[in-house]
C-alpha positions as CSV (number, residue, x, y, z in Angstrom):
1,M,-30.7,-144.8,-63.0
2,R,-30.6,-145.5,-59.3
3,M,-29.0,-142.4,-58.4
4,E,-32.0,-140.1,-60.5
5,W,-35.1,-142.4,-58.7
6,T,-33.5,-142.0,-55.0
7,E,-32.9,-138.3,-56.2
8,I,-36.7,-138.1,-57.0
9,R,-37.9,-139.8,-54.3
10,A,-35.9,-137.6,-51.6
11,T,-37.3,-134.6,-53.2
12,G,-41.0,-135.8,-52.9
13,L,-40.5,-136.5,-49.3
14,S,-38.8,-133.3,-48.4
15,I,-41.6,-131.1,-50.1
16,A,-44.0,-133.1,-47.9
17,V,-42.4,-132.1,-44.9
18,F,-42.2,-128.5,-45.9
19,C,-46.0,-128.4,-46.6
20,F,-46.8,-130.3,-43.5
21,L,-44.2,-127.7,-41.3
22,G,-46.0,-124.8,-43.3
23,L,-49.5,-125.9,-42.2
24,A,-48.4,-125.7,-38.3
25,V,-48.1,-122.0,-38.5
26,A,-51.8,-121.7,-36.9
27,P,-52.3,-123.7,-33.8
28,T,-55.4,-122.1,-32.8
29,L,-57.0,-123.4,-34.9
30,R,-56.1,-127.1,-34.6
31,A,-60.2,-127.6,-33.7
32,Q,-60.5,-127.3,-37.6
33,A,-57.1,-128.5,-38.8
34,P,-56.2,-127.5,-42.1
35,P,-55.7,-130.1,-44.9
36,R,-52.2,-131.5,-45.5
37,Y,-50.8,-132.3,-48.7
38,K,-47.9,-134.3,-50.1
39,V,-46.9,-134.1,-54.0
40,D,-47.3,-137.2,-56.1
41,P,-43.5,-136.5,-58.0
42,F,-44.5,-139.3,-60.8
43,W,-47.8,-137.7,-61.7
44,P,-48.5,-136.7,-64.8
45,K,-46.7,-139.4,-66.8
46,E,-44.5,-138.3,-69.6
47,Y,-46.8,-137.0,-72.4
48,P,-46.9,-138.8,-76.0
49,G,-46.1,-137.6,-79.5
50,N,-43.1,-135.6,-78.5
51,W,-45.4,-133.0,-77.1
52,I,-44.1,-130.0,-74.7
53,L,-46.8,-127.7,-72.9
54,S,-46.7,-124.2,-73.3
55,N,-48.3,-122.1,-70.4
56,V,-50.8,-124.0,-68.4
57,H,-53.4,-121.4,-67.8
58,G,-56.5,-123.7,-66.7
59,I,-57.0,-126.9,-64.8
60,F,-60.3,-128.7,-63.9
61,A,-61.0,-131.8,-62.3
62,D,-64.5,-133.4,-63.8
63,K,-67.3,-135.3,-62.0
64,Q,-65.2,-138.2,-63.2
65,D,-62.1,-137.2,-61.8
66,H,-60.7,-136.7,-65.1
67,I,-58.1,-133.9,-65.0
68,W,-58.8,-131.1,-67.9
69,V,-55.5,-129.2,-68.5
70,L,-55.4,-126.2,-70.8
71,T,-52.5,-124.7,-72.6
72,D,-51.4,-121.8,-74.8
73,P,-49.3,-123.8,-77.6
74,G,-49.2,-120.2,-79.7
75,A,-46.9,-119.0,-77.1
76,L,-44.3,-121.7,-77.8
77,V,-40.9,-120.3,-79.6
78,A,-38.7,-122.0,-82.2
79,N,-36.2,-123.3,-79.7
80,E,-39.2,-125.0,-77.9
81,I,-40.5,-126.6,-80.7
82,G,-37.4,-127.5,-83.3
83,A,-39.3,-131.0,-84.0
84,S,-42.0,-129.0,-85.6
85,L,-40.2,-126.8,-87.6
86,T,-39.9,-127.4,-91.5
87,P,-36.8,-128.3,-91.8
88,P,-37.0,-130.2,-88.1
89,H,-34.3,-128.1,-86.4
90,A,-34.0,-130.5,-83.1
91,A,-35.3,-134.0,-82.1
92,C,-37.9,-132.4,-79.7
93,C,-40.5,-130.9,-79.6
94,V,-44.1,-130.3,-81.5
95,P,-46.8,-127.9,-79.3
96,S,-49.3,-130.0,-77.4
97,P,-52.9,-129.3,-78.3
98,S,-54.7,-127.0,-76.1
99,V,-57.0,-129.4,-74.3
100,I,-55.6,-132.3,-72.8
101,V,-57.6,-134.8,-70.2
102,L,-55.6,-136.7,-67.9
103,D,-56.3,-139.8,-65.9
104,A,-56.4,-138.5,-62.0
105,A,-54.7,-141.6,-60.5
106,T,-52.4,-142.5,-63.6
107,G,-51.9,-139.2,-65.3
108,S,-51.8,-140.8,-68.6
109,V,-53.6,-138.8,-71.3
110,I,-57.1,-140.1,-72.0
111,K,-58.1,-137.4,-74.8
112,S,-56.7,-134.5,-76.3
113,W,-57.9,-131.8,-79.0
114,G,-58.0,-127.8,-79.7
115,H,-55.1,-125.9,-81.1
116,P,-55.0,-122.1,-83.3
117,G,-57.5,-122.1,-85.4
118,F,-59.5,-125.1,-84.2
119,Q,-62.8,-123.2,-83.8
120,P,-63.8,-119.8,-85.8
121,D,-62.7,-117.1,-83.0
122,W,-60.4,-119.7,-81.0
123,P,-58.5,-117.8,-78.7
124,T,-55.0,-116.0,-79.1
125,A,-53.9,-116.7,-75.6
126,E,-56.2,-119.4,-74.1
127,H,-57.0,-118.7,-70.2
128,G,-59.6,-119.9,-68.1
129,L,-61.2,-123.6,-68.1
130,W,-64.5,-125.2,-67.0
131,V,-66.8,-128.4,-67.4
132,D,-70.1,-127.8,-66.5
133,G,-72.6,-130.9,-65.4
134,E,-73.6,-131.8,-68.5
135,G,-69.6,-131.9,-69.4
136,N,-69.4,-128.7,-71.9
137,V,-66.1,-127.5,-72.0
138,W,-65.7,-123.4,-71.6
139,L,-62.4,-121.5,-72.4
140,G,-61.5,-117.8,-73.0
141,G,-58.6,-116.2,-74.0
142,N,-56.5,-113.1,-72.3
143,A,-54.5,-111.5,-75.2
144,V,-55.3,-108.3,-74.8
145,A,-52.3,-106.3,-76.9
146,L,-54.4,-103.6,-78.8
147,D,-52.4,-102.4,-81.7
148,G,-55.8,-101.1,-83.4
149,K,-54.7,-104.2,-86.0
150,R,-55.0,-107.5,-84.4
151,P,-58.2,-108.3,-82.7
152,A,-57.8,-109.3,-78.8
153,D,-59.5,-112.0,-77.2
154,R,-62.8,-110.7,-75.8
155,Q,-64.9,-114.1,-76.0
156,V,-65.7,-117.1,-73.7
157,L,-66.2,-120.3,-76.0
158,K,-68.4,-123.0,-74.8
159,L,-67.9,-126.5,-76.7
160,S,-69.0,-129.7,-76.3
161,N,-66.8,-132.5,-74.5
162,D,-65.0,-133.2,-77.9
163,G,-64.7,-129.5,-79.0
164,K,-67.5,-128.7,-81.3
165,L,-69.1,-125.1,-80.7
166,L,-71.7,-124.4,-78.9
167,L,-71.9,-121.4,-77.8
168,E,-69.8,-117.7,-77.8
169,I,-70.2,-115.2,-75.9
170,G,-68.5,-112.0,-76.8
171,H,-66.1,-111.8,-79.9
172,P,-62.8,-110.4,-80.9
173,T,-62.4,-106.9,-81.2
174,T,-60.1,-104.1,-81.4
175,N,-62.0,-102.2,-79.3
176,P,-60.5,-100.5,-76.1
177,Q,-61.1,-101.5,-72.5
178,N,-65.0,-101.5,-71.9
179,N,-66.6,-102.2,-68.5
180,Q,-70.2,-101.0,-69.5
181,D,-70.3,-103.0,-72.7
182,T,-71.5,-106.5,-72.0
183,S,-71.8,-107.5,-76.1
184,F,-68.0,-108.4,-75.8
185,L,-65.4,-109.2,-72.9
186,G,-62.5,-108.0,-71.8
187,G,-59.5,-110.5,-71.6
188,P,-61.4,-112.8,-69.6
189,G,-59.1,-114.9,-66.9
190,E,-61.6,-117.5,-65.8
191,M,-65.1,-118.6,-65.6
192,T,-67.8,-120.6,-63.5
193,V,-70.8,-122.1,-64.5
194,D,-73.7,-122.6,-61.9
195,D,-75.7,-125.6,-63.4
196,A,-78.6,-125.5,-61.2
197,A,-79.0,-121.5,-62.3
198,H,-77.7,-122.2,-65.9
199,E,-75.6,-119.1,-65.4
200,V,-72.0,-118.5,-66.2
201,Y,-69.9,-116.1,-64.1
202,I,-67.0,-115.1,-65.9
203,A,-63.7,-113.3,-64.2
204,D,-63.4,-110.3,-66.9
205,G,-60.5,-110.0,-66.3
206,Y,-57.2,-108.9,-67.9
207,L,-58.5,-105.9,-69.6
208,N,-61.8,-105.1,-68.0
209,K,-62.3,-105.1,-64.1
210,R,-65.4,-106.7,-63.2
211,V,-67.4,-110.0,-63.0
212,V,-70.4,-110.7,-65.2
213,V,-73.0,-113.3,-65.5
214,Y,-74.8,-114.8,-68.6
215,D,-77.4,-117.2,-69.1
216,S,-75.1,-120.3,-70.0
217,N,-77.4,-121.7,-72.5
218,S,-78.5,-118.6,-74.6
219,G,-75.4,-116.5,-74.2
220,A,-77.8,-113.7,-72.6
221,F,-76.0,-111.3,-70.5
222,K,-78.0,-111.1,-67.0
223,R,-75.7,-108.7,-64.4
224,G,-72.0,-107.8,-63.4
225,W,-70.5,-105.7,-61.0
226,G,-66.9,-104.4,-59.7
227,A,-64.8,-104.0,-56.9
228,Y,-67.4,-104.1,-53.7
229,G,-70.3,-104.8,-55.7
230,M,-70.1,-101.5,-57.8
231,P,-72.1,-101.0,-60.6
232,L,-70.8,-101.6,-64.1
233,S,-71.9,-97.6,-64.6
234,Q,-69.2,-96.8,-61.9
235,I,-66.4,-99.0,-63.1
236,D,-62.8,-96.4,-64.3
237,N,-61.9,-97.9,-67.6
238,A,-58.4,-95.9,-66.9
239,K,-55.4,-98.0,-66.0
240,Q,-55.4,-98.6,-62.3
241,P,-52.5,-96.6,-60.1
242,P,-50.1,-99.1,-58.7
243,H,-51.3,-101.4,-55.7
244,D,-50.7,-99.6,-52.0
245,P,-50.7,-102.3,-49.4
246,A,-51.7,-99.4,-46.8
247,T,-54.8,-98.5,-48.9
248,P,-56.6,-100.8,-50.5
249,A,-57.7,-99.8,-54.0
250,K,-61.8,-99.0,-54.8
251,Q,-61.8,-100.8,-57.8
252,F,-60.3,-104.1,-59.0
253,G,-56.2,-103.8,-59.8
254,G,-56.4,-106.5,-61.9
255,P,-56.4,-108.9,-63.4
256,V,-59.1,-110.2,-62.1
257,A,-58.1,-113.5,-62.7
258,C,-60.5,-116.1,-60.6
259,V,-64.1,-116.6,-59.9
260,K,-65.1,-119.6,-57.7
261,I,-68.4,-120.3,-55.9
262,S,-68.9,-122.1,-52.8
263,V,-71.4,-124.8,-51.5
264,D,-73.1,-121.8,-49.2
265,G,-73.5,-119.9,-52.7
266,L,-71.1,-117.5,-52.2
267,V,-68.6,-115.9,-55.0
268,Y,-65.1,-115.4,-54.4
269,V,-63.0,-113.5,-56.7
270,C,-59.4,-113.0,-56.9
271,D,-58.0,-109.6,-57.4
272,R,-54.4,-110.4,-58.5
273,T,-52.7,-107.4,-57.8
274,G,-54.6,-106.3,-55.2
275,D,-53.5,-109.2,-53.0
276,R,-57.0,-110.1,-52.2
277,V,-60.0,-112.1,-52.4
278,Q,-63.7,-110.3,-52.3
279,V,-66.5,-112.4,-51.2
280,F,-70.2,-111.9,-52.9
281,T,-73.9,-113.0,-53.2
282,K,-74.7,-114.5,-56.4
283,E,-76.4,-111.2,-57.2
284,G,-73.2,-109.1,-56.7
285,K,-73.7,-107.6,-53.1
286,F,-70.5,-107.3,-51.3
287,V,-69.9,-109.6,-48.4
288,K,-66.3,-109.1,-47.3
289,E,-62.6,-109.0,-48.4
290,L,-59.9,-111.8,-47.6
291,I,-56.2,-109.7,-47.5
292,I,-53.8,-112.1,-48.9
293,H,-50.3,-111.8,-47.9
294,P,-50.4,-108.2,-48.4
295,E,-46.6,-107.7,-48.5
296,T,-46.5,-109.3,-52.0
297,L,-45.9,-107.0,-54.4
298,D,-45.2,-106.6,-58.3
299,R,-47.9,-109.5,-59.9
300,G,-49.5,-110.1,-56.4
301,S,-50.7,-112.7,-54.0
302,A,-54.1,-113.9,-55.1
303,W,-53.6,-115.9,-58.8
304,G,-56.3,-118.3,-58.5
305,L,-58.4,-120.5,-55.6
306,T,-59.9,-123.8,-55.0
307,F,-62.0,-124.8,-51.8
308,S,-61.0,-127.5,-49.2
309,H,-62.7,-130.8,-49.3
310,D,-64.2,-130.9,-46.0
311,P,-68.2,-130.6,-46.6
312,K,-68.1,-126.8,-44.9
313,Q,-65.4,-125.8,-47.3
314,N,-63.9,-124.2,-44.2
315,F,-60.4,-123.2,-46.0
316,L,-59.6,-121.7,-49.1
317,L,-56.4,-122.6,-51.3
318,V,-55.3,-119.4,-52.6
319,T,-52.5,-120.0,-55.6
320,G,-49.2,-117.0,-55.0
321,G,-47.6,-116.9,-58.3
322,E,-45.3,-114.3,-57.4
323,D,-44.1,-116.0,-54.1
324,G,-44.5,-119.6,-55.7
325,I,-46.9,-120.4,-52.6
326,I,-50.3,-121.9,-51.7
327,W,-51.6,-119.9,-49.4
328,I,-54.0,-122.0,-46.9
329,V,-56.9,-119.6,-45.7
330,N,-59.3,-119.9,-43.4
331,R,-62.7,-119.1,-45.1
332,N,-64.6,-117.7,-42.5
333,D,-62.0,-114.5,-41.2
334,G,-59.5,-115.0,-43.7
335,K,-56.4,-115.4,-41.3
336,L,-53.5,-117.6,-42.6
337,A,-54.1,-121.0,-41.7
338,G,-50.3,-122.4,-43.4
339,Q,-49.0,-122.4,-46.9
340,C,-47.9,-125.2,-49.5
341,G,-44.5,-125.0,-51.4
342,H,-41.8,-123.0,-52.3
343,K,-40.0,-121.0,-55.0
344,G,-38.3,-123.3,-57.0
345,H,-38.7,-125.8,-59.9
346,M,-38.5,-128.9,-58.4
347,A,-41.4,-131.3,-57.7
348,G,-43.6,-129.9,-55.3
349,Q,-42.3,-126.2,-55.7
350,F,-43.8,-123.5,-57.6
351,D,-42.6,-120.7,-60.1
352,A,-45.4,-119.1,-61.4
353,V,-48.5,-121.2,-60.1
354,Q,-51.7,-119.9,-61.2
355,A,-55.1,-122.4,-61.7
356,I,-55.8,-124.9,-59.2
357,T,-58.5,-127.8,-58.6
358,T,-59.4,-130.0,-56.4
359,D,-60.9,-133.7,-57.1
360,S,-63.7,-135.6,-55.8
361,H,-61.1,-137.2,-52.8
362,G,-59.5,-134.0,-52.0
363,N,-56.5,-134.3,-53.6
364,V,-55.1,-130.9,-55.3
365,Y,-53.9,-130.3,-59.1
366,T,-52.1,-127.1,-59.8
367,A,-51.2,-125.5,-63.1
368,E,-47.6,-123.3,-64.2
369,V,-47.1,-120.4,-66.5
370,A,-43.7,-119.5,-67.7
371,P,-40.9,-121.0,-67.2
372,D,-42.2,-124.3,-65.8
373,H,-45.0,-125.1,-68.2
374,R,-46.6,-127.6,-66.1
375,V,-49.3,-129.6,-63.8
376,Q,-48.3,-131.0,-60.5
377,K,-50.7,-133.3,-58.2
378,F,-50.9,-133.0,-54.4
379,V,-52.4,-135.9,-52.6
380,L,-54.8,-135.1,-49.4
381,Q,-53.1,-136.7,-46.4
382,K,-55.7,-138.3,-44.0
């Protein structure tokens, strides 16, 4: 036992040093130094109930610094959930609930709810999570396999804090990709609620190639756009060609994996395989484009993002699931200011890091999909 604890502590220390070294790559930015983080290898605690997590497709720190986690239990396979089979095939495990709430300090479970079929039109593959200022929970799904027989996830649900359905935007359907139809979605990747304006922004997504905005109370469609602020009517419904780093695509290559709003009211959108984050006004006017490690091919470099904790949010923390890195980017000009993490499966490393959030103290929480199916905490260093 003593050897195991020593190994864990050494791993945490080595990852902390790596993050600090990574952040030293931009000496010209020392006037506004980028944030530094140290992994907490003991967070979260072991889950209760013999649970096992599946792909973690959402993570969010609410106003109470409760960490909401969205996982996709329907994606687990038999050899992962042997204890839940009849008869049981193994000592472990059973699928966790879809929604889990963790204590930011201790990593213990506060509450949980949700599972396939929990509500009408519950997503087949849960994806994207937000908790609004009233404590309501928003989630969607990105199951988009269209065989003409099984409805795909073309909806976002608004639920109460304990999981009661309040509103549904879109609906499951077998219809093909359609960026012009706003009565249903297209594999939504993520959503963000503007509480003051009573609007929800949806990164839509894994089938469509657009951002759409709805009234967060009534669900009425308000506006939407594509890459560079392109009107919905001009978005091509055909499959996009492979990403060419030398020639930025005129349309989102997809998936349109994230949407976040900064303190100065700008909308940041991840075009994952396009290796870029595009910035817009809330009305959809294009402002600028930030290229994120354009050498990354295959699944791309811009999987999700959050903002640094300083009052002006000077930096973006962009998750690069293909590279196993959090890119720390100057929000003003898009220049790389540092990075955190490394491809791997140890504490502080990532295999396929996707969703990311920041609590009120500036600590960062990350969510990973297969093969690691986990969340991690990185403590802001003062």
